[in-house]
N, CA, C and O atoms as CSV, one atom per row, in Angstrom:
chain,resi,resn,atom,element,x,y,z
A,1,UNK,N,N,12.756,-45.996,-56.395
A,1,UNK,CA,C,13.188,-45.529,-57.913
A,1,UNK,C,C,12.579,-44.307,-58.237
A,1,UNK,O,O,11.351,-44.229,-58.243
A,2,UNK,N,N,13.304,-43.320,-58.514
A,2,UNK,CA,C,12.706,-42.153,-59.109
A,2,UNK,C,C,12.244,-42.178,-60.676
A,2,UNK,O,O,12.953,-42.672,-61.552
A,3,UNK,N,N,11.142,-41.665,-60.889
A,3,UNK,CA,C,10.637,-41.604,-62.319
A,3,UNK,C,C,11.509,-40.621,-63.102
A,3,UNK,O,O,11.668,-39.469,-62.698
A,4,UNK,N,N,12.080,-41.084,-64.235
A,4,UNK,CA,C,12.797,-40.213,-65.032
A,4,UNK,C,C,12.180,-40.125,-66.438
A,4,UNK,O,O,11.666,-41.128,-66.931
A,5,UNK,N,N,12.215,-38.985,-67.081
A,5,UNK,CA,C,11.517,-38.936,-68.331
A,5,UNK,C,C,12.317,-39.469,-69.445
A,5,UNK,O,O,13.541,-39.529,-69.327
A,6,UNK,N,N,11.738,-39.855,-70.497
A,6,UNK,CA,C,12.431,-40.350,-71.693
A,6,UNK,C,C,13.685,-39.556,-71.822
A,6,UNK,O,O,13.658,-38.325,-71.835
A,7,UNK,N,N,14.869,-40.303,-71.923
A,7,UNK,CA,C,16.156,-39.675,-72.172
A,7,UNK,C,C,16.784,-39.209,-70.799
A,7,UNK,O,O,17.940,-38.786,-70.805
A,8,UNK,N,N,16.182,-39.260,-69.815
A,8,UNK,CA,C,16.775,-39.094,-68.436
A,8,UNK,C,C,17.132,-37.625,-68.258
A,8,UNK,O,O,18.016,-37.389,-67.434
A,9,UNK,N,N,16.551,-36.550,-68.937
A,9,UNK,CA,C,17.048,-35.331,-68.743
A,9,UNK,C,C,16.511,-34.672,-67.703
A,9,UNK,O,O,17.139,-33.776,-67.139
A,10,UNK,N,N,15.302,-35.037,-67.336
A,10,UNK,CA,C,14.695,-34.227,-66.013
A,10,UNK,C,C,13.774,-35.204,-65.178
A,10,UNK,O,O,13.416,-36.266,-65.687
A,11,UNK,N,N,13.468,-34.925,-64.167
A,11,UNK,CA,C,12.475,-35.678,-63.346
A,11,UNK,C,C,11.237,-34.940,-62.877
A,11,UNK,O,O,11.248,-33.963,-62.129
A,12,UNK,N,N,10.109,-35.550,-63.431
A,12,UNK,CA,C,8.852,-35.027,-63.166
A,12,UNK,C,C,8.664,-34.329,-61.621
A,12,UNK,O,O,8.179,-33.217,-61.414
A,13,UNK,N,N,9.156,-35.240,-60.634
A,13,UNK,CA,C,8.942,-34.564,-59.385
A,13,UNK,C,C,9.870,-33.348,-58.965
A,13,UNK,O,O,9.849,-32.863,-57.834
A,14,UNK,N,N,10.738,-32.878,-60.060
A,14,UNK,CA,C,11.517,-31.661,-59.718
A,14,UNK,C,C,10.744,-30.475,-60.411
A,14,UNK,O,O,11.202,-29.335,-60.327
A,15,UNK,N,N,9.654,-30.716,-61.049
A,15,UNK,CA,C,8.797,-29.504,-61.739
A,15,UNK,C,C,8.072,-28.934,-60.321
A,15,UNK,O,O,7.861,-29.593,-59.303
A,16,UNK,N,N,7.781,-27.625,-60.542
A,16,UNK,CA,C,7.070,-26.945,-59.642
A,16,UNK,C,C,5.844,-26.062,-60.266
A,16,UNK,O,O,6.087,-25.361,-61.248
A,17,UNK,N,N,4.772,-26.083,-59.810
A,17,UNK,CA,C,3.666,-25.374,-60.444
A,17,UNK,C,C,3.798,-23.788,-60.156
A,17,UNK,O,O,3.969,-23.339,-59.022
A,18,UNK,N,N,3.702,-23.031,-61.269
A,18,UNK,CA,C,3.742,-21.665,-61.120
A,18,UNK,C,C,2.412,-21.119,-61.393
A,18,UNK,O,O,1.747,-21.358,-62.401
A,19,UNK,N,N,2.002,-20.199,-60.195
A,19,UNK,CA,C,0.623,-19.712,-60.250
A,19,UNK,C,C,0.767,-18.338,-61.081
A,19,UNK,O,O,1.815,-17.700,-61.186
A,20,UNK,N,N,-0.428,-18.009,-61.630
A,20,UNK,CA,C,-0.516,-16.638,-62.510
A,20,UNK,C,C,-1.116,-15.774,-61.427
A,20,UNK,O,O,-2.220,-16.075,-60.974
A,21,UNK,N,N,-0.483,-14.757,-60.998
A,21,UNK,CA,C,-1.092,-13.966,-60.123
A,21,UNK,C,C,-0.881,-12.464,-60.698
A,21,UNK,O,O,-0.693,-12.238,-61.894
A,22,UNK,N,N,-0.934,-11.476,-59.699
A,22,UNK,CA,C,-0.856,-10.062,-60.349
A,22,UNK,C,C,0.464,-9.848,-60.834
A,22,UNK,O,O,1.385,-10.551,-60.418
A,23,UNK,N,N,0.695,-8.727,-61.876
A,23,UNK,CA,C,1.706,-8.444,-62.390
A,23,UNK,C,C,2.788,-7.861,-61.491
A,23,UNK,O,O,2.512,-6.950,-60.711
A,24,UNK,N,N,3.994,-8.362,-61.586
A,24,UNK,CA,C,5.052,-7.801,-60.641
A,24,UNK,C,C,5.130,-9.053,-59.416
A,24,UNK,O,O,5.958,-8.909,-58.517
A,25,UNK,N,N,4.411,-10.033,-59.425
A,25,UNK,CA,C,4.545,-10.937,-58.399
A,25,UNK,C,C,5.641,-11.842,-58.913
A,25,UNK,O,O,5.799,-12.066,-60.113
A,26,UNK,N,N,6.489,-12.419,-57.830
A,26,UNK,CA,C,7.683,-13.304,-58.333
A,26,UNK,C,C,7.340,-14.622,-58.666
A,26,UNK,O,O,8.198,-15.404,-59.074
A,27,UNK,N,N,6.027,-14.978,-58.513
A,27,UNK,CA,C,5.562,-16.249,-58.957
A,27,UNK,C,C,5.172,-16.277,-60.447
A,27,UNK,O,O,5.044,-17.397,-60.940
A,28,UNK,N,N,4.986,-15.317,-61.150
A,28,UNK,CA,C,4.917,-15.202,-62.606
A,28,UNK,C,C,5.958,-15.749,-63.401
A,28,UNK,O,O,7.104,-15.493,-63.031
A,29,UNK,N,N,5.818,-16.381,-64.319
A,29,UNK,CA,C,6.926,-17.111,-65.143
A,29,UNK,C,C,7.584,-16.069,-65.805
A,29,UNK,O,O,8.812,-16.155,-65.827
A,30,UNK,N,N,6.994,-14.973,-66.425
A,30,UNK,CA,C,7.868,-13.984,-66.802
A,30,UNK,C,C,8.721,-13.270,-65.940
A,30,UNK,O,O,9.797,-12.819,-66.331
A,31,UNK,N,N,8.304,-13.140,-64.793
A,31,UNK,CA,C,9.270,-12.434,-63.656
A,31,UNK,C,C,10.384,-13.474,-63.411
A,31,UNK,O,O,11.551,-13.097,-63.299
A,32,UNK,N,N,10.016,-14.885,-63.318
A,32,UNK,CA,C,11.172,-15.698,-63.089
A,32,UNK,C,C,12.304,-15.744,-64.093
A,32,UNK,O,O,13.511,-15.768,-63.851
A,33,UNK,N,N,11.639,-15.754,-65.358
A,33,UNK,CA,C,12.611,-15.783,-66.535
A,33,UNK,C,C,13.348,-14.559,-66.864
A,33,UNK,O,O,14.481,-14.617,-67.340
A,34,UNK,N,N,12.708,-13.384,-66.613
A,34,UNK,CA,C,13.094,-12.127,-67.236
A,34,UNK,C,C,14.604,-11.738,-66.507
A,34,UNK,O,O,15.393,-11.116,-67.218
A,35,UNK,N,N,14.928,-12.009,-65.429
A,35,UNK,CA,C,16.118,-11.840,-64.835
A,35,UNK,C,C,17.354,-12.485,-65.570
A,35,UNK,O,O,18.385,-11.903,-65.906
A,36,UNK,N,N,17.059,-13.698,-65.731
A,36,UNK,CA,C,17.982,-14.559,-66.511
A,36,UNK,C,C,18.316,-14.013,-68.125
A,36,UNK,O,O,19.423,-13.899,-68.652
A,37,UNK,N,N,17.230,-13.779,-68.593
A,37,UNK,CA,C,16.994,-13.521,-70.135
A,37,UNK,C,C,17.736,-12.029,-70.034
A,37,UNK,O,O,18.634,-11.933,-70.872
A,38,UNK,N,N,17.597,-11.045,-69.344
A,38,UNK,CA,C,18.124,-9.729,-69.130
A,38,UNK,C,C,19.765,-9.840,-68.938
A,38,UNK,O,O,20.555,-9.100,-69.524
A,39,UNK,N,N,20.105,-10.793,-68.103
A,39,UNK,CA,C,21.480,-11.091,-67.979
A,39,UNK,C,C,22.140,-11.605,-69.161
A,39,UNK,O,O,23.294,-11.307,-69.468
A,40,UNK,N,N,21.312,-12.461,-69.885
A,40,UNK,CA,C,22.094,-13.003,-71.238
A,40,UNK,C,C,22.194,-11.858,-72.178
A,40,UNK,O,O,23.205,-11.718,-72.867
A,41,UNK,N,N,21.135,-10.985,-72.241
A,41,UNK,CA,C,21.042,-9.828,-73.221
A,41,UNK,C,C,22.287,-9.080,-72.991
A,41,UNK,O,O,23.018,-8.719,-73.914
A,42,UNK,N,N,22.505,-8.866,-71.824
A,42,UNK,CA,C,23.598,-7.861,-71.544
A,42,UNK,C,C,25.022,-8.423,-71.728
A,42,UNK,O,O,26.008,-7.707,-71.902
A,43,UNK,N,N,25.041,-9.678,-71.677
A,43,UNK,CA,C,26.425,-10.339,-71.916
A,43,UNK,C,C,26.571,-10.623,-73.343
A,43,UNK,O,O,25.628,-11.285,-73.778
A,44,UNK,N,N,27.421,-10.338,-74.159
A,44,UNK,CA,C,27.715,-10.606,-75.600
A,44,UNK,C,C,28.119,-12.070,-75.875
A,44,UNK,O,O,28.056,-12.645,-76.962
A,45,UNK,N,N,28.547,-12.571,-74.691
A,45,UNK,CA,C,29.062,-14.137,-75.034
A,45,UNK,C,C,27.982,-15.087,-74.407
A,45,UNK,O,O,28.227,-16.293,-74.401
A,46,UNK,N,N,26.848,-14.643,-73.899
A,46,UNK,CA,C,25.786,-15.430,-73.436
A,46,UNK,C,C,25.219,-16.199,-74.513
A,46,UNK,O,O,25.413,-15.882,-75.686
A,47,UNK,N,N,24.561,-17.147,-74.189
A,47,UNK,CA,C,23.892,-18.261,-75.199
A,47,UNK,C,C,22.589,-18.447,-74.856
A,47,UNK,O,O,22.358,-18.713,-73.676
A,48,UNK,N,N,21.584,-18.358,-75.711
A,48,UNK,CA,C,20.179,-18.626,-75.343
A,48,UNK,C,C,19.768,-19.643,-76.638
A,48,UNK,O,O,19.954,-19.437,-77.837
A,49,UNK,N,N,19.228,-20.654,-76.066
A,49,UNK,CA,C,18.682,-21.581,-77.241
A,49,UNK,C,C,17.444,-22.086,-76.986
A,49,UNK,O,O,17.300,-22.805,-75.997
A,50,UNK,N,N,16.331,-21.788,-77.851
A,50,UNK,CA,C,14.835,-22.273,-77.636
A,50,UNK,C,C,14.779,-23.460,-78.614
A,50,UNK,O,O,15.325,-23.393,-79.715
A,51,UNK,N,N,14.086,-24.590,-78.177
A,51,UNK,CA,C,13.563,-25.620,-78.797
A,51,UNK,C,C,12.155,-25.726,-78.764
A,51,UNK,O,O,11.509,-25.524,-77.736
A,52,UNK,N,N,11.545,-26.101,-80.087
A,52,UNK,CA,C,10.232,-25.905,-80.064
A,52,UNK,C,C,9.771,-26.282,-81.509
A,52,UNK,O,O,10.498,-26.956,-82.239
A,53,UNK,N,N,8.650,-25.870,-81.867
A,53,UNK,CA,C,8.237,-26.090,-83.417
A,53,UNK,C,C,8.142,-24.664,-83.895
A,53,UNK,O,O,7.830,-23.662,-83.253
A,54,UNK,N,N,8.538,-24.812,-85.380
A,54,UNK,CA,C,8.710,-23.546,-86.301
A,54,UNK,C,C,7.266,-23.215,-86.676
A,54,UNK,O,O,6.474,-24.115,-86.956
A,55,UNK,N,N,6.944,-22.000,-86.681
A,55,UNK,CA,C,5.701,-21.455,-87.323
A,55,UNK,C,C,6.277,-20.538,-88.369
A,55,UNK,O,O,7.350,-19.940,-88.297
A,56,UNK,N,N,5.390,-20.518,-89.365
A,56,UNK,CA,C,5.705,-19.278,-90.480
A,56,UNK,C,C,6.550,-19.948,-91.628
A,56,UNK,O,O,6.734,-21.166,-91.614
A,57,UNK,N,N,6.997,-19.250,-92.494
A,57,UNK,CA,C,6.712,-17.977,-92.655
A,57,UNK,C,C,5.433,-17.589,-93.169
A,57,UNK,O,O,4.874,-18.217,-94.068
A,58,UNK,N,N,4.922,-16.496,-92.583
A,58,UNK,CA,C,3.680,-16.001,-93.130
A,58,UNK,C,C,3.846,-14.917,-94.085
A,58,UNK,O,O,3.794,-13.781,-93.614
A,59,UNK,N,N,4.015,-15.033,-95.203
A,59,UNK,CA,C,4.467,-14.121,-96.321
A,59,UNK,C,C,3.946,-12.696,-96.098
A,59,UNK,O,O,4.659,-11.719,-95.872
A,60,UNK,N,N,2.513,-12.708,-96.198
A,60,UNK,CA,C,1.694,-11.439,-96.199
A,60,UNK,C,C,1.274,-10.920,-94.904
A,60,UNK,O,O,0.512,-9.962,-94.769
A,61,UNK,N,N,1.796,-11.584,-93.965
A,61,UNK,CA,C,1.064,-11.014,-92.581
A,61,UNK,C,C,2.336,-10.877,-91.753
A,61,UNK,O,O,3.159,-11.782,-91.620
A,62,UNK,N,N,2.434,-9.514,-91.140
A,62,UNK,CA,C,3.581,-9.326,-90.216
A,62,UNK,C,C,3.374,-10.054,-88.934
A,62,UNK,O,O,2.231,-10.368,-88.603
A,63,UNK,N,N,4.478,-10.363,-88.136
A,63,UNK,CA,C,4.310,-11.085,-86.949
A,63,UNK,C,C,3.493,-10.250,-85.961
A,63,UNK,O,O,3.791,-9.066,-85.802
A,64,UNK,N,N,2.460,-10.816,-85.278
A,64,UNK,CA,C,1.454,-10.041,-84.369
A,64,UNK,C,C,2.129,-9.535,-83.257
A,64,UNK,O,O,1.572,-8.615,-82.657
A,65,UNK,N,N,3.165,-9.921,-82.868
A,65,UNK,CA,C,3.900,-9.388,-81.663
A,65,UNK,C,C,4.997,-8.404,-82.070
A,65,UNK,O,O,5.122,-7.318,-81.504
A,66,UNK,N,N,5.827,-8.833,-83.114
A,66,UNK,CA,C,7.057,-7.983,-83.232
A,66,UNK,C,C,6.863,-7.332,-84.530
A,66,UNK,O,O,7.858,-6.705,-84.894
A,67,UNK,N,N,5.931,-7.305,-85.276
A,67,UNK,CA,C,5.471,-6.658,-86.454
A,67,UNK,C,C,6.563,-6.683,-87.801
A,67,UNK,O,O,6.614,-5.854,-88.710
A,68,UNK,N,N,7.326,-7.785,-87.636
A,68,UNK,CA,C,8.152,-8.036,-88.766
A,68,UNK,C,C,7.496,-8.862,-89.803
A,68,UNK,O,O,6.597,-9.651,-89.513
A,69,UNK,N,N,7.987,-8.670,-91.155
A,69,UNK,CA,C,7.398,-9.467,-92.209
A,69,UNK,C,C,8.527,-10.327,-92.864
A,69,UNK,O,O,9.534,-9.670,-93.127
A,70,UNK,N,N,8.575,-11.521,-93.151
A,70,UNK,CA,C,7.363,-12.217,-93.084
A,70,UNK,C,C,7.158,-12.826,-91.669
A,70,UNK,O,O,8.204,-12.950,-91.032
A,71,UNK,N,N,6.110,-13.197,-91.101
A,71,UNK,CA,C,5.890,-13.606,-89.710
A,71,UNK,C,C,6.461,-14.983,-89.579
A,71,UNK,O,O,5.895,-15.919,-90.143
A,72,UNK,N,N,7.633,-15.183,-88.815
A,72,UNK,CA,C,8.341,-16.461,-88.803
A,72,UNK,C,C,8.778,-16.553,-87.203
A,72,UNK,O,O,9.116,-15.545,-86.582
A,73,UNK,N,N,8.737,-17.777,-86.652
A,73,UNK,CA,C,9.391,-17.915,-85.335
A,73,UNK,C,C,9.287,-19.334,-84.761
A,73,UNK,O,O,9.252,-20.352,-85.453
A,74,UNK,N,N,9.239,-19.291,-83.395
A,74,UNK,CA,C,9.332,-20.752,-82.815
A,74,UNK,C,C,8.256,-20.737,-81.873
A,74,UNK,O,O,8.059,-19.679,-81.275
A,75,UNK,N,N,7.547,-21.692,-81.644
A,75,UNK,CA,C,6.308,-21.842,-80.387
A,75,UNK,C,C,6.547,-23.214,-79.978
A,75,UNK,O,O,7.487,-23.891,-80.396
A,76,UNK,N,N,5.685,-23.599,-79.165
A,76,UNK,CA,C,5.564,-24.860,-78.335
A,76,UNK,C,C,6.829,-25.158,-77.627
A,76,UNK,O,O,7.346,-26.274,-77.659
A,77,UNK,N,N,7.385,-24.012,-76.904
A,77,UNK,CA,C,8.742,-24.159,-76.292
A,77,UNK,C,C,8.362,-24.814,-74.738
A,77,UNK,O,O,8.686,-24.252,-73.692
A,78,UNK,N,N,7.671,-26.009,-74.800
A,78,UNK,CA,C,7.054,-26.724,-73.851
A,78,UNK,C,C,6.958,-28.246,-74.028
A,78,UNK,O,O,7.267,-28.753,-75.107
A,79,UNK,N,N,6.537,-28.986,-72.989
A,79,UNK,CA,C,6.275,-30.407,-73.239
A,79,UNK,C,C,5.276,-30.545,-74.298
A,79,UNK,O,O,4.212,-29.927,-74.330
A,80,UNK,N,N,5.731,-31.496,-75.269
A,80,UNK,CA,C,4.590,-31.556,-76.426
A,80,UNK,C,C,4.174,-32.899,-76.516
A,80,UNK,O,O,3.979,-33.430,-77.609
A,81,UNK,N,N,4.020,-33.503,-75.414
A,81,UNK,CA,C,3.276,-34.873,-75.365
A,81,UNK,C,C,2.531,-34.975,-74.061
A,81,UNK,O,O,2.681,-34.131,-73.178
A,82,UNK,N,N,1.673,-36.081,-73.935
A,82,UNK,CA,C,0.861,-36.216,-72.669
A,82,UNK,C,C,-0.186,-35.349,-72.648
A,82,UNK,O,O,-0.685,-35.160,-71.538
A,83,UNK,N,N,-0.785,-34.609,-73.836
A,83,UNK,CA,C,-1.693,-33.686,-73.694
A,83,UNK,C,C,-3.114,-34.385,-73.399
A,83,UNK,O,O,-3.294,-35.590,-73.571
A,84,UNK,N,N,-4.044,-33.549,-72.962
A,84,UNK,CA,C,-5.368,-33.962,-72.706
A,84,UNK,C,C,-5.968,-34.358,-74.204
A,84,UNK,O,O,-5.400,-34.152,-75.277
A,85,UNK,N,N,-7.234,-34.966,-74.002
A,85,UNK,CA,C,-7.728,-35.530,-75.280
A,85,UNK,C,C,-8.086,-34.454,-76.383
A,85,UNK,O,O,-8.121,-34.652,-77.597
A,86,UNK,N,N,-8.338,-33.301,-75.725
A,86,UNK,CA,C,-8.630,-32.267,-76.891
A,86,UNK,C,C,-7.376,-31.800,-77.568
A,86,UNK,O,O,-7.481,-31.161,-78.615
A,87,UNK,N,N,-6.237,-32.058,-77.076
A,87,UNK,CA,C,-5.076,-31.572,-77.616
A,87,UNK,C,C,-4.119,-32.760,-78.100
A,87,UNK,O,O,-3.041,-32.512,-78.640
A,88,UNK,N,N,-4.572,-34.061,-77.876
A,88,UNK,CA,C,-3.568,-35.346,-78.057
A,88,UNK,C,C,-3.088,-35.441,-79.513
A,88,UNK,O,O,-2.119,-36.168,-79.728
A,89,UNK,N,N,-3.704,-34.735,-80.615
A,89,UNK,CA,C,-3.305,-34.681,-81.819
A,89,UNK,C,C,-1.899,-34.032,-82.127
A,89,UNK,O,O,-1.255,-34.221,-83.159
A,90,UNK,N,N,-1.483,-33.140,-80.937
A,90,UNK,CA,C,-0.314,-32.447,-81.032
A,90,UNK,C,C,1.049,-33.404,-80.185
A,90,UNK,O,O,2.231,-33.078,-80.080
A,91,UNK,N,N,0.438,-34.498,-79.735
A,91,UNK,CA,C,1.547,-35.276,-79.036
A,91,UNK,C,C,2.577,-35.877,-80.001
A,91,UNK,O,O,2.298,-36.129,-81.173
A,92,UNK,N,N,3.693,-36.078,-79.493
A,92,UNK,CA,C,4.693,-36.686,-80.318
A,92,UNK,C,C,5.902,-37.216,-79.369
A,92,UNK,O,O,6.200,-36.643,-78.321
A,93,UNK,N,N,6.432,-38.145,-79.756
A,93,UNK,CA,C,7.685,-38.635,-79.051
A,93,UNK,C,C,9.031,-38.041,-79.377
A,93,UNK,O,O,9.437,-38.047,-80.539
A,94,UNK,N,N,9.720,-37.540,-78.413
A,94,UNK,CA,C,11.159,-36.902,-78.753
A,94,UNK,C,C,10.830,-35.420,-79.301
A,94,UNK,O,O,11.718,-34.895,-79.973
A,95,UNK,N,N,9.760,-34.767,-79.101
A,95,UNK,CA,C,9.711,-33.643,-79.786
A,95,UNK,C,C,9.182,-32.377,-78.691
A,95,UNK,O,O,8.519,-31.397,-79.029
A,96,UNK,N,N,9.577,-32.634,-77.561
A,96,UNK,CA,C,9.423,-31.664,-76.319
A,96,UNK,C,C,10.181,-30.406,-76.522
A,96,UNK,O,O,11.316,-30.565,-76.971
A,97,UNK,N,N,9.798,-29.185,-76.288
A,97,UNK,CA,C,10.425,-28.057,-76.309
A,97,UNK,C,C,11.265,-27.723,-75.074
A,97,UNK,O,O,11.156,-28.523,-74.145
A,98,UNK,N,N,12.125,-26.626,-74.894
A,98,UNK,CA,C,12.784,-26.340,-73.801
A,98,UNK,C,C,13.448,-24.996,-73.967
A,98,UNK,O,O,13.469,-24.582,-75.126
A,99,UNK,N,N,14.063,-24.137,-72.924
A,99,UNK,CA,C,14.761,-23.129,-73.236
A,99,UNK,C,C,16.137,-23.180,-72.385
A,99,UNK,O,O,16.058,-23.414,-71.178
A,100,UNK,N,N,17.096,-23.017,-72.847
A,100,UNK,CA,C,18.436,-23.071,-72.414
A,100,UNK,C,C,19.050,-21.611,-72.202
A,100,UNK,O,O,18.823,-20.785,-73.086
A,101,UNK,N,N,19.702,-21.288,-71.255
A,101,UNK,CA,C,20.474,-20.148,-71.164
A,101,UNK,C,C,21.975,-20.424,-70.470
A,101,UNK,O,O,22.202,-21.091,-69.461
A,102,UNK,N,N,22.836,-19.780,-71.233
A,102,UNK,CA,C,24.234,-20.024,-70.537
A,102,UNK,C,C,24.798,-18.755,-70.443
A,102,UNK,O,O,24.933,-18.012,-71.415
A,103,UNK,N,N,25.259,-18.377,-68.866
A,103,UNK,CA,C,25.804,-17.238,-68.663
A,103,UNK,C,C,27.236,-17.553,-68.588
A,103,UNK,O,O,27.605,-18.200,-67.609
A,104,UNK,N,N,28.166,-17.172,-69.533
A,104,UNK,CA,C,29.552,-17.527,-69.261
A,104,UNK,C,C,30.192,-16.794,-68.138
A,104,UNK,O,O,31.086,-17.420,-67.570
A,105,UNK,N,N,29.938,-15.650,-67.715
A,105,UNK,CA,C,30.747,-14.875,-66.753
A,105,UNK,C,C,30.313,-15.491,-65.484
A,105,UNK,O,O,30.993,-15.206,-64.497
A,106,UNK,N,N,29.210,-16.358,-65.312
A,106,UNK,CA,C,28.939,-16.964,-64.202
A,106,UNK,C,C,28.982,-18.403,-64.263
A,106,UNK,O,O,28.535,-19.134,-63.379
A,107,UNK,N,N,29.561,-18.813,-65.384
A,107,UNK,CA,C,29.776,-20.428,-65.655
A,107,UNK,C,C,28.666,-21.126,-65.371
A,107,UNK,O,O,28.824,-22.190,-64.773
A,108,UNK,N,N,27.375,-20.720,-65.710
A,108,UNK,CA,C,26.185,-21.346,-65.158
A,108,UNK,C,C,25.150,-21.511,-66.396
A,108,UNK,O,O,24.884,-20.611,-67.193
A,109,UNK,N,N,24.689,-22.639,-66.410
A,109,UNK,CA,C,23.531,-23.118,-67.416
A,109,UNK,C,C,22.254,-22.942,-66.611
A,109,UNK,O,O,22.217,-23.053,-65.386
A,110,UNK,N,N,21.228,-22.666,-67.370
A,110,UNK,CA,C,19.789,-22.654,-66.817
A,110,UNK,C,C,19.038,-23.306,-67.786
A,110,UNK,O,O,18.900,-22.762,-68.882
A,111,UNK,N,N,18.487,-24.478,-67.538
A,111,UNK,CA,C,17.460,-25.087,-68.470
A,111,UNK,C,C,16.108,-25.086,-67.962
A,111,UNK,O,O,15.816,-25.494,-66.837
A,112,UNK,N,N,15.245,-24.601,-68.841
A,112,UNK,CA,C,13.864,-24.394,-68.286
A,112,UNK,C,C,12.853,-25.414,-69.276
A,112,UNK,O,O,12.785,-25.360,-70.504
A,113,UNK,N,N,12.125,-26.312,-68.404
A,113,UNK,CA,C,11.377,-27.294,-69.064
A,113,UNK,C,C,9.934,-27.132,-68.579
A,113,UNK,O,O,9.622,-27.468,-67.437
A,114,UNK,N,N,9.054,-26.617,-69.444
A,114,UNK,CA,C,7.705,-26.281,-69.047
A,114,UNK,C,C,6.641,-27.353,-69.498
A,114,UNK,O,O,6.878,-28.034,-70.496
A,115,UNK,N,N,5.529,-27.511,-68.818
A,115,UNK,CA,C,4.488,-28.345,-69.270
A,115,UNK,C,C,3.116,-27.580,-68.699
A,115,UNK,O,O,3.197,-26.734,-67.808
A,116,UNK,N,N,2.118,-27.886,-69.179
A,116,UNK,CA,C,0.863,-27.468,-68.872
A,116,UNK,C,C,0.385,-28.463,-67.565
A,116,UNK,O,O,0.688,-29.643,-67.742
A,117,UNK,N,N,-0.143,-28.238,-66.599
A,117,UNK,CA,C,-0.665,-29.016,-65.580
A,117,UNK,C,C,-1.631,-29.941,-66.092
A,117,UNK,O,O,-1.897,-30.917,-65.391
A,118,UNK,N,N,-2.202,-29.798,-67.201
A,118,UNK,CA,C,-3.099,-30.995,-67.562
A,118,UNK,C,C,-2.282,-31.874,-68.396
A,118,UNK,O,O,-2.881,-32.856,-68.837
A,119,UNK,N,N,-1.170,-31.759,-68.683
A,119,UNK,CA,C,-0.262,-32.890,-69.273
A,119,UNK,C,C,0.369,-33.877,-68.501
A,119,UNK,O,O,1.062,-33.547,-67.539
A,120,UNK,N,N,0.193,-35.161,-68.844
A,120,UNK,CA,C,0.818,-36.405,-68.133
A,120,UNK,C,C,2.144,-36.407,-68.421
A,120,UNK,O,O,2.584,-36.232,-69.557
A,121,UNK,N,N,2.953,-36.638,-67.239
A,121,UNK,CA,C,4.506,-36.886,-67.350
A,121,UNK,C,C,4.857,-38.183,-67.978
A,121,UNK,O,O,5.918,-38.333,-68.584
A,122,UNK,N,N,3.903,-39.195,-67.827
A,122,UNK,CA,C,4.378,-40.579,-68.177
A,122,UNK,C,C,3.309,-40.802,-69.469
A,122,UNK,O,O,2.093,-40.626,-69.390
A,123,UNK,N,N,4.053,-41.232,-70.684
A,123,UNK,CA,C,3.487,-41.171,-71.924
A,123,UNK,C,C,3.990,-42.344,-72.515
A,123,UNK,O,O,5.030,-42.886,-72.140
A,124,UNK,N,N,3.232,-42.772,-73.485
A,124,UNK,CA,C,3.386,-43.767,-74.517
A,124,UNK,C,C,4.654,-43.560,-75.330
A,124,UNK,O,O,4.908,-42.408,-75.683
A,125,UNK,N,N,5.609,-44.705,-75.719
A,125,UNK,CA,C,6.733,-44.531,-76.133
A,125,UNK,C,C,6.666,-44.379,-77.659
A,125,UNK,O,O,7.661,-44.020,-78.288
A,126,UNK,N,N,5.492,-44.654,-78.258
A,126,UNK,CA,C,5.421,-44.607,-79.797
A,126,UNK,C,C,4.346,-43.455,-80.133
A,126,UNK,O,O,4.476,-42.928,-81.238
A,127,UNK,N,N,3.382,-43.039,-79.373
A,127,UNK,CA,C,2.551,-41.814,-79.770
A,127,UNK,C,C,2.661,-40.877,-78.931
A,127,UNK,O,O,2.046,-39.864,-79.263
A,128,UNK,N,N,3.319,-40.809,-77.775
A,128,UNK,CA,C,3.524,-39.555,-76.912
A,128,UNK,C,C,2.135,-39.345,-76.203
A,128,UNK,O,O,1.992,-38.276,-75.609
A,129,UNK,N,N,1.207,-40.152,-76.199
A,129,UNK,CA,C,-0.207,-40.064,-75.627
A,129,UNK,C,C,-0.023,-40.280,-74.124
A,129,UNK,O,O,0.907,-40.973,-73.712
A,130,UNK,N,N,-0.783,-39.771,-73.408
A,130,UNK,CA,C,-0.834,-39.859,-71.681
A,130,UNK,C,C,-1.122,-41.397,-71.480
A,130,UNK,O,O,-1.969,-42.022,-72.118
A,131,UNK,N,N,-0.376,-41.872,-70.593
A,131,UNK,CA,C,-0.599,-43.292,-70.103
A,131,UNK,C,C,-1.795,-43.261,-68.862
A,131,UNK,O,O,-2.141,-44.307,-68.312
């Protein structure tokens, strides 16, 4: 029997580690996502949806990356449960982040589920803490 995550959306054994290497390497997460994101930007009918936690607005502080005011955005677009003890206060059930991209010209969906290698895939159903 294959282990399926809560809700049956993805299987942990389908996840693959991505190594951080030199800029321009095809193993970098940015390089893997950039092609699809650029395709979506070029298609006015494409759909990108990011799930995570909201941060901001930071009324008096411009966004540190995009320099708009107020700073406001989304973060934790990754698994938000099964954290190591130093981050387990951030654990929660049914609050994992993800990125979805739909390219209508190719009639293709891409779903990106990310987790840190330190996070457990099997978690408690009430706390989200690692089992």
